[in-house]
N, C-alpha and C positions, 0 to 999 in steps of 0.2 A: 437429197430431199426435194421433191417436187411440190409446188404450192398450187392450190386450186383457186382460192379467192384472193385477188391481188389488188391493192390500191397503189396506183402509180402517180407520182407527182412530178410534173414537168416545170422546171424553174424558168423564169424570164430570161436569164442569161443563156440558157440552153436554147430556148425557142427563138431567140433573136440572134444567136451567135455573137453576142456582145455588141450588136449594132442597135439602131433606133427603129428597126422594123422586124417583122416576123420573117424567119428564114423558112421558106416553103419546102426546101429540100430536107431540112432537119425534121420538120413537122410530118412530111410525107414518110420519112423513114420510121419515125416513132409510131405513126398510125399503122404502117404496114406490119410492124412488130406486134402491135396490139391486136391487129386483125388475125395474125398467125396464131397467137395465143387463144383468141376467141374461137377459131376453128378447131383448136385442140380441146375445147371444152372448158377452158379457164374462164373464170368470172372476173371481169375487169371493171374497176371504177377509176376514172382519171381525175386528178386534181390539176388543173391547168392555170398557170399564171399567164401573163402576156396581154391582158386586156388594156392596160394603160399604154404599153408600148404599141399595141395595135391602134389605139386611139391617136397616138402621136403620128403614126404612119398615115392615118386618114386625114388628120388635121395639120399636116406639116406646114401649111402656110400661116398658121396662127402663131403668134409669139409664145415662146415657152414660158410658162409661169409655174411657180412652185406651191401656190396656195392650195388648200384642200378642195374648195369648190371646183377649181379648174381640173384637178386630178380626177375628181368625180365625173366631170364632163368627159374627160379622156376615157375613163373606164366605161361610161355609158355608151359612147360611140364605139369604143374598141371591142367591148364584149360581143356585140352583135356581129362584128366583122370576124372576130376570133371564132365564134360558133359557126359562121358561114364557111370558113376555111375548113374547120373540122368536119362539117357536114359534107362538103365536097370530097374531102380526102377519104372519109370512111365510106361514102357512097360508092367509091370505086371498088370497095370490097363487099358491097351489099350489106352493110351494117348500119342499122338505125342508131342514131345518137339522141341523147336527151340532155337538157341543161338543168342544173340545180345551182341557184345562187343562195348562199347561206350567210347568216351572221351568227355570232356567238349567242345572241339572244334567242335565235331559233332553236338552238340545241339545249340551252339551259332551261327554257320553258318546258314544262312536263308534256303538254300536248304537242308542242313544236317538235320536241325530240321524237315522240312517237310517230308523228306524221312524216318527219324526215326519214326515220328508220324504215317505216312501212313502205314509203315510196321508193327508196333506194333498193330495198330488198325485192320489191315487185319488179322493178326495172331489170335487176339482175336475173330474176326468174324468167323474164321474157326474152332474155338474150340481148337487151339493149345496153349499149355502152353509155353510161352517164358521165358527163363532164361537169365537174363541180368547180366553182370558184367562189371567193368571198364576194358578197354583195357590196362592193365599194361605194355604190351610189348612196347607201344609207348607213354604212359602217364607217364612221369618221374617227380620226385620231383624237378629237376632242372628247369623244365619249368612249373612253378606253375599254370600259366593261362590255361594250357591244361589239368590239372588234377583235378578231383573232390576231391581227397585227401582221400576219404573213401567211402564206399558204402552206408553210411547213407545219405549223400548229393545226391548221385546218385539216391537213392530210391525216394527221394523227387522230384527230377527233372523228373523222369519217371512217378511218380504219377500225376504230372502236365501235362506231355506230353500226357498221355492217358485219362485224365479227370477221374481219379479214384475217387471213393466214400470214400475209406478208405486206409490208409497206415498203415501196421502193421510191426513194427520193433521188431523181435524176437531175444532175446539175452540170456545170461546166468545169468541175474539178473531180478528181478521181476518188475522193472520199475524205476521211479525217486524217490529217498529217500531224507529225510531231511539231511542225512549224509551218508558217505560210510558204507553200511551195513556189509562189510567185516571187518571193523575196529571198528565200533561203534554198539554194540548190542541194543542201544536205538534208532537207526535210524528207522524212520517210513515211510511207503510208502505213497507217494502223489498220491491219486487216480484220481484227476482231476486238470487240469491246464487251467484256463481261460485267464490268463495274463502271457505270457512267460517272460516278462520283470521282473516280481517279483520273478522268481525262477531260473534265470540263475546262481546266486551265489550258488545254491544248486546242481550244476552239479557234484554230488558225483560220484566217480568211475572213473577209468582211463582205457585205452585200455589194454586188456589182452596181454600176450607176443606174441600171434599169430595174434592179430587184429591191425587195424590202427585207429579205432574210439572209443571214450569213450562216456560218457553221454553228454558231452558238444557238441559233433558233432551231437548227436541225437536231442538235443534241437534245434540246428541250423537247422537241417533238418525239425523238427516239425514246426519251424517258417515259413520256406519256403512253406511247404505243406499246413498248415492251412490258410496261406494268399492267397492260390490258391483255397480255398473252399474244402479242403480235410480233413476229420477227421484223427487223428493220434493216434495210441496206441503203447506204449512200454511195452513189457511183457516178461515173462520168457518162452522161447520156450520149456522148459522141462515139463511144466505143461500138464496134460492129455487133449488132444483134444483142446489145446489152440487156434489154428488158427480157427477151426470150431466154437468154442464158441464165439470168438471175432467177426467173420464175421456175426454171427447170432444176434449180438447186446448185448451180455453179457458184463457187466462192469468189466473188468479185467485189471490188470496192471495199467499204468498211461494213462489217456485219455486226449488228446489235441483236443477239439472240433474245427471245422472249424471256422475261424474268419469272413468269408464272405460266402454268398450263392455262390455255384459253378457258376451258370449262371451270377450272378452279377460280379464275378471276371473276367469271360471271357469277359463280355460286357465292363467292365471297361478298359480292355486292347485293345480289338478289336474295340469297338464302340466309343471310345474316339475321334477318328479322328486324333489323334496326330501321329499315326503310319501309316495312310493311305498314299499310294504312287500313287494312281490313281483312275480311275473310269471305271466301265464296265456297259454298258447299255444292258438290256435284252429285248427281245420281250415279247408280252403279254402271249404267251404260256409258256415261261420259267418262268415268274413271277408266273403264276398259279401253275406250277409244284413245284416251290420252296416254296411258301407260303401255299398252300393247301395240298400238298402231301409230303412235306419234302424231295424233290428230290435234287440231285446234279445239278450243273449248267453245261450243256453240251455245247460244242462249237457251235452247231447248233442254240442255243438260244441267242448267243451274237450278238448284233446289231453293237456295236462299243466299242473300248477300248481307253482310254485317259490317258496320263501320261507317266512316264518313269520307271514304275515299272518292277521288275524282278521276276522270279520264286521264290516263297516263300514270297513275299511282301504282305502286307495287302492292299486290295483295297475296295472301296465303290461299292455297287451294286445298280444301278438305274433302275427304269422302264422307259418306253419311254417318259413319261412326265417330266423326270428329277428328280423324287422324290426318295430319298435315302430309300431303303427298307431293306437293309442288308449290311453286309460287310463280307469279307472272305479272306482266304489265297489262292492266285492264283497258280495253277499248271504250268502256262505258263506266259512268259513275255508279255508286252504290244505289242511288235512287233510280237510275235508269234500269239497272239489273233487277230491282224489285218489280219493275213494270214488265220487262220483257222476259224474265226468268220463266222457263218452262214453255216458252212460245217459239214458233219457227222463225228463222232468220228473215223470211220474206214478210213477216208482220212488223218488223222493227220500225220502218218508216211510218206505218199507219199508227202504231202505238205511241211513238215518241214525237213524231213530226220532223225527225231528222234521222240520219243513218251514217254511222261511222264504219260500216262494214258488217259482214255476216257473222264475224266471230266476236264472242265476248272477250276472248284472248287468243291471239294468234300463236301458233306453235313456235314461231321464231322468237317470241317474246316471253317464253316460259322455260323454267328449269325444273326438271324432276328431281325429287329427293332420292 
């Protein structure tokens, strides 16, 4: 099986080779593999750790401290250096890169989720490789609900966010073992996990001194991603052409197959009706464009909007006979759609005084019945 849309997470231990600084040879190798997949038409989003380690490298003359504010200083200094390195490396392959710094609050908030999703999907569509990291400057340990805690969980959230086919977590260990392979020479690699509940006790290995995530967090991330219809692989990023080989379907590392079909997962969330906050009725032309040509829903096709939904809420989409034909995440509130319904997209800014895009609902945020 070959995958098209891939989220790849590079761990700190891998990017630093276990040292206190970035390993440029390792990073060059990983970016070259990413570039090769990019040329093959694969859609790649990267989740990159390494900001704090990079900050330590830049501020090596300062005394090492363990408190949160100092780690945030390291992340702030290191993130720009990390992105500079990526920009230089990808520039050798004529690939434009973008940066996205996220917190859990960004994705939990309705409009934040929609903005992050739309931005990442737009970057993918433009062929830009987005490099995502947690915003450590504002996401602190003391405010646990605002922090992913590690980039393993962040990578699973992003894989869900962009409807990825595959999440690859590359680290400095070959996958999930029956015991910690650093301590037990008899430890065996588990090549495939169909039931995560049965292997949680085997979460051998702890975070390296540079990283925040161990095997337990990777299993937690795998549970989240596979329940969203995404295949997951944990593998050793030092293996030759590891990312390319996995993206092409080669069975390496530990594979966690998706527990549900991706569309079934999306339907289960959006089409259940439990999250629906209102209704939007479309005219005949809009229904045809939606069902027959997979188009987005434009304001001009909106006949009426009902309910008290806000931007980012899920709403049902009806034809003029009142039949539910789809549901989607609205770019505009009910009151906004009352104003711009039946009007051209170019009039939105004039009518509302602000503009969240030409579409009332983007095709990537809709599911047809």
